[in-house]
N, C-alpha and C positions, 0 to 999 in steps of 0.2 A: 902817868904809868910807866914805872919801870917795864921792864918784859914775865919779867913773872906774874904781876899783874893782870898782862896782856890772856897769860895760858890760868889765870882765875875768871877771868872772863869768861873764855872759854867755857873752862867747864862749870861754872857755874849758870852758863843757857846752853848747856848742855841736858844737866840737870831738871832749868824750868820744864823743858819743850818732856824729857821725858814724865817727869806730875803730871803735866800740864793738860799733855796733848796726846793721848796715848792711842795704839792701835790706828795709826799716821798710816793704813793700805794706801794703794796708790789710786789717788781720783777721790781718799775717804775725808768728807768734810776738817779731820783736822788738821791732816796737810794743808789748809789756805789758814783756816787758825793759825798754827806754827810757821807761817809765810808771814803773816801781820802782823805778830808780835814781834820780827825779826824788823820786816821793815820799818817799824815804827819804833824799834831798839834804833836802826842807824841815816832814822832820816834829818838828823842835822847830821852825817858826817859821810851824806853821798848829796851830789846834787840831782841826779832823778832819779825815784824808784816805779817802774810799773810791772800790770805783772801781766802774762798772756794766760785763757780760758784754752783749753781742749777737751775731745771730746775722748774715753780712755775706756776699754774695756781689760780692767785690771785682771780679770781671770785667764783671761785666754792663755796669756802666754806659756806660764805655767802650768799653768791645765796641760798643755799638750801635751809633756810627758809622758806623763798617767797615760792619757789619753793613749798619747802612742804604742803603750806597753800595754795596754786595756784590748786595742784593735788587735795590735800582733799577737794576744793571746787566740783570740777569736778566731784568726788564720790561722794559728795553730790546732785550735781544735778542730778546725773543717776540713784542715790537713792527715789527721787525721781520722778523720770520717771518708776521707778518701778511699783510705789504706787501708782502713780494714773492716768498713761496711761497701768497697768498690763500690761508690760512688763520683766519679768521672767530674761531675756537676758542684760537687764541692772543692776541687783543685781550681775551679776559674774562679768561685767565689770568693774561697780566700787568696787567691793572687789577691782581688780589686782589697780587700781589706789591708793587706802589707803593702800593698801600691800606694795606698786611702793611709795610713800612720807614716810611713815615708815621709811625702809632700807636705803632712801637714810637722814634722818636727825636721826638716829641711828649708823649710821655709819661717817656719818663727823664730829657731834656734840658728839656723848656719847663716842667714840672709838679712834679718830681723826684719819680714816684711809678719800682712795682720792679716793672714784669711781667716782667723776663725773670731774675728771680732764679733759681727755679727752673728754669732750665739750667747755671745754670752752682754749680760747686762751694762750700759751702759753710764758712766760715770763722769762730775767732767774734771780734769784734771785741771791745776794750777802751777804754775813755773813762775819765777819772783827774781828782780833783774832789776841791779843799781849798777849804780853809775859816777862814776871820783871823775871830774871830768881833770886835764890837758891846762896849763898854764895859758898857751895857748891857741892857736892851732892843731886842731887832731891828727896829726901823722900814723901812729898805728895807736893798737887798744891789745890791752890784754886781759883778757876772762879769765877770773879763777869759781868752779864750779863745783860743786857738795849736791848732793839729794838730797831731801828733808823727808820722805817718804820712807817705811819702813819693810824690816821683811816678813813673809811668815816664817812662821817654824817650821825648820826641814830637817827631821826625825836621821834619814842619810844623812846627814852633814854633823850631829850632835855624836852619832853611836858609833860610826864609822871610818876610816881613814880615806885618805881619798880615793885610795886605790881604791876598792868598792866601786866606789861612784863612776874611776873610766872600765872598769870591770862588767860594770852593768851597762852601760854607752856602748861600752865594745862590743857587746853579747848582742846588745840588740840593731850596730848596722851590720855586721856577724849576718845576725837573721834576716836580715832581708835579704843577702845575699846567699845566701842558704837555700832558705824557704821559697829564692822566686829562681833557683835552678831546682830544686825538687821537688817542683809543680809542674811546672813547661817536663823535666821525665819524667816524672808520673802520666801526665798529661800522652806521650810519646808513645804507651804499651806497649816498649819493648823490654820493661825492667821486668825479672824475679821478681817474686812478690818479699823475700828474703830481703832483698835489696832495699823495697818499702818499706820495710819496717827497722831497717838499720837505719834511713833514715827519719823515721818516726823518732825514735832512740833522739837521733844530735838534734831533732826539733826541741824536743821534751826537756832536753840538758841547757838549750837555749833559752830556755823561753822561763824555764825554774832563774836560770843566771841574769835576765833580766827582769824579772820580778819585782824585786825590790824597788824597781823604781816608781812601780801605784802608790807607794810611800814619803817619796818624793818632801812631799806641801803636809804639812798637818793648819788645814786651814782653821780652825778654832783658836790656833793661836796667833799672836802676833808678837814682837821681841820688837821693843821699846827703840833700838838703833841706835843708844848712844854713842858706840863707836862706826857703824854700819844705816848711817852714814854723819848721823849731828857731827862729829869731827870733823867730815872736808864742807858742811857748812857753816860753820862757827874759826875755823880758822883761813877760813876764805873773807868770812866775816870782819876777823880781828885782823886783819891789815889794814882794809878798807878807813878803822874805827882807830888804829897808829898813827894813819896819815892823816887823818881830821886831825887827830888830839895836840900833831908836832904841826898842824898847819902845811902839813905838805902837798905839796900838785908836782906833778912830773915836767919838761916844757912841754911836749906835742905827743902826750902819752894818758890816754885814759886807762881805767886802773875798773876793772870792773867784776860783780860778785856776783852771777847765776843760780839760785836755787831752784831747784829739779826736781818735778813733782814725775814721778811713773817708771822710777829707773829700778827698781824691780819689778816691773811691767812690760822690761825690753829694751829699755832705752827710751818708753816713747817721750814719755817727758821732752829731752834732749835732742828727738827726733822731731818734732815739732817745732823748738823755739829755730833749729839749726834748719827747720828747711821754711818757716817761716820769716827768717832775717837772714837767710842766706846771701840781697843781695847790700843789705846794710855792713853785712860780717865782711865782705868780697871790699867792699871802697877801698876801705884801710886794711894795709897790716897789721890784720891776727893771730890772737895767739890765743888759745882754751886749753886752759892745767886743768881738765878733772881730782880731784884733793876728793879717796873712799877709802875706808877703812883706816886710820892711820891708829894702829895701835904697836906692832911687835914690829921694834928698831929691825932686826935682829930680821925678819921680811920686808923691810925697806923697799921697790923695786919699783924703774920703772917700765909700764906699759906702755911697748914697740907698736902692741899687735890685738890683737882685740876683736868678735862677737867671735869668737873659736878658731882664732888665728884665720881668716879668710881676710880680716884688713887691717892695711897696714897706717902707723898713725906715724906723723909728721916726725922726720929724720930730723930737722930743725929742731922744735918743741922735744925732742925727750934728747937734744944735747944743751939745750937752754937747761932742761933737771938734772941732766949728769955734773955740769959744770956747777951749779949753782949748790946739788953736793957734794963737790969739791972743795969747794969752797968754808965748807962747813968740817970735815978731814972724813965724808964719806963717801966711795967710791961706789958708787948704787949701780948696781945688778940690772941688769934689763927684765924683765917678768917670763919664766918656762911657759908654756903651754896651761889654761887654764879652764877649765868648762863654762865663760859665765865672761861678759866684758862690760865698760864704765863708761860714763854718759860720754868724752874723746872719742869716741869715736862714731856719734851719730852728728859727730861736727868732720872727724876725720871723709865722712863718705861724700857730706859736699862741697870735699876741698879747702873746708881750713883745716889751719893747720892747729893740729891739737896731739896730745898723750895724756897719761894717767900716772902721778904716782901711787903707791898705794902701799900700806902695812900686812897685810896678813897670809896666814897661813888656808894654805885650803886645805886639812886637815881636822878634828875635832879641835873645837874654839871655842870655847867659852864664850866669847866676844862677835862668831861670828854666825850667823840666822839663830841665835842660839835666845831663849826668853834670858840667859845672864849676860846680855848684850846690854848692858843699865848704867846708870852715869855713877856707880860704885863699883865700874869697873873697867876705868880707862885709864892710861899709863900718861900723863903728865910731860914724863920725859921723853918719849917720841912724839907726842904733840909740838914740843920745844923746839923738838931737831926739825920736823919739818915745817913749823914754823919760821926757823931761818930761813928753811932750803929758797920758801917760797918764796919772804922776802928778796933774798938773795937773787931767788930768777925776776919777779916785777922790775926789780932798779936795773939789773943783767940789762934784762930785755927795752925795758924804756931807754935802760945810755945807747942799749947798741944797735938794737931793730930784728938785729938777728944773730946765732952761733953759726958759729962754721963747724 
């Protein structure tokens, strides 16, 4: 097969999954059926195929944002009761609602913990792992990673620029600080009523600013996820397929493909895989490259940080992607702050070297958390470029084992 044949393999595979395995929310049966089809198509290309099942509560992660906004609205309403009805108890109860909202959001989004899982239905998530072994004894391993689950549509990302999201998030965080201060000052009972009423106006303004977070998610609509992230899945698979077609193996490097479930639900699948297999991953030199939402050449970035900038990815993995990009005439920049994460961070947390490459703009785009993210909206040129970068990254890692 020629290079363009592998691009058609990618786009045809994405089309097949989009048409036959719809509504692939985290933990859905359609994710497992899509992975089964992928595994069947790759059985002659790899030496090992295994699946990992795990419990997942898919709504817990995304629902925590509108839940936080709703709890803060209740807190604001109670503060107004305190100001205009003179009920001191309302300030205390209001603080409880605000602190609860703050703890939920920090745990789920800043720390990627799962405190809300018990409050939502459990489903069965599944990861798919495929390995093409080295010729000799394996001394290193590179894992290319994509996620098969698709996102619920997000009206805010569909209709508004990223700045609106940042304003909403910023207003919510500022509300925590302001509300905590205002409630404690009100409880101290030495402020005149006029000042308390000014505080009430400030609270109302901030509440209006973060209120759009209530409609962050459209729970009725699931996108096809052609770009986000079947591109990552089939790009990763195509590297192993071409190696098989050419009967190529590296001397001491395993080349692997990991298809995760639950990335859109807070990296649940990648975390499950990394946690369960950390001892195996640490036995030899292992590097994970997450490939996500490959659409815009202009927006191609190395994601050196994640989990809302609270976790660093591997400098060595970032350098590998950078030098592979240079080989293809591309000076890959590091991603700016963004409100989210990629599967690579789940590995970084447990100490496995990892980084991500993505080609997405976090502004209204018809390929990002949008119903137009389907197989008719792919960018083969960007897919081809990233595929060349990944091939060079794999080869460089296999030949050198580390990048300075």
